[in-house]
C-alpha positions, 0 to 999 in steps of 0.5 A: 554603531550604537545599539540605538541606531536606525540600522540596529533597530531595523535589524531587530525588527527583521529578526522579530518578523522572521520569528513570527513568520516561522511560528505561524508557518509551524502552526499552519502546518500542524493545523493542516496535518490535523484537519485534512490529510489528502490534497486534490490530485495534481493536474500534471505528472512528472516523467522520469528522465535519464534512465536506461530503456526498460527501467524507471526511477522512483518518483520524486513527487508526493501523494498529491501527484497520484491522481488519488480520488479521496472518498473511496477505497475502490472508486466508482464515484464520489459517494460509493465506498467499496470495501474488499474483504477477506474472511478466514477461519481459525485454521487460517483457511479462506471462507467462501459462500457467505451472503450479504446478510452475513456482514455489517459495515460501520462508517465512523461507528454508524451502521450503514446500509449495504447497497452492493455485494459481490464475490466475483473474480474480477480482474486486478492489477498486481505490482510485485515488489521483489527484494534483490538486496544482498541478503536475498542471494540464497533465497532468490531462486525460490522467491522468483518461483513464488512470483511465477506460482502466484501469476500462474494461479491468478485470473488470466485477465490480471495485469502485472508489473515487477519492481526489484529493489536493493539500494533503489527500486527499479522497474523490471517489467512494465504492465503485462499479462504475459507470464513468459515475459516476466519469467524472462526478465526475472531470469536476469536479476541478481541480489546485491547491496542494501535494502530500500524497501520503503522506497520500493513500496512508495514507487509501487503505489505511485505506479498504480496510477497507470493501472487498467483495473479498478482493483489493485494490490501489491505483493511484497517478497522480502527478508528484512527491514529497511536500511537505505530508503529516503521515505520514512515509515510514517510517510509510506503508511500515510500514502497507503492510507490515502491509496486504494491498493491492498498490500500482501507481504511474504516475509522471510524473516531471520529469528536471529536477525543481527541488526535493528532494521532486520529485527523491525522488519516483521513489524514494519511489513505487518503495519503496512499490510494491515493499514491497506486491508491486506495481510503479512505471511511470515515464512520460516522455510523458503521452500514454502514461498510458492505455496504461500504465493498461491494462497495469496492469489486465491485470497484475491480471487475470492474476496467479498466486495461490500459497497455502501453510501455513507449516511452522514458523509461530510466532504472535509477530507478527514479520515473516516474509520471503517469496520466490517463485522461478520455474523457467521451462519449457525454452525461456523466457528469464529471467523476473522475479517481482513478489511481496510480500516478507513478512508479519507472523505472527499474534498468536493 
């Protein structure tokens, strides 16, 4: 067949058309990434199948199936943004008793009028993400003690679920308020295998779509970086930004970590926690775990919640930056504010 034959010419046209289509698809994908990060929630959900009783497989679906409601950090309606805020002093002690006039909030660098302000101990749904990889063998007893210490100092109306993970996350205990139920289930776990930390965080955020309370948080207890997840750090950070879940982490880090993943563990948990408005607590001594867990419990019970209606809200699905500034009363030292860094505007 000669180079100028009809079949040869048709083949070149096909290849040229395919190349154009690939370039157009790449351009569209890049444009979507730059313009709108949150898709409307899916109208259907997928129920995991083929798992033993009492467990669930990690979800296969993405953020669009989370029933996430863009435009709020804790959703009341499409216009009101509620920002949970924790305040500490230079000694890292919790600061309570502040008033609405002690705060300023900025949305996309524009100062907003605070329309609601509270510091009530409202019930919260907490997902506990417990590292059960092999490196946790010598630390597991104290890690379990810290879970129980956290629950016993929390609001009695709080609800919990527990996800354990090594090379895959598994639901250990579904939503419950019972300390004894969680204690009984944790008595059966053991540590082994690799570490799929990112998959467990992803699973925990997806699980929160079933939460009973408006306030939601994850408590992560882990000793190292990820070495066996399907999801990437960027995918998980993006999901964290799209959700209204605060993340508090207790990292039991080895200063002489032998692998690159373990050495990156502190930075990974720091970035994920900070993106949610939560905090990372580095633990040098496993005996400190229960005390730190109690401190996190008290932080959650003494948060301020600032509400405002954005003065220039545009329903375009784009990321809007939030900054909370504190104006401490006279006589107080400089204070540190922990709050979510932003939210996605609603699409409709």
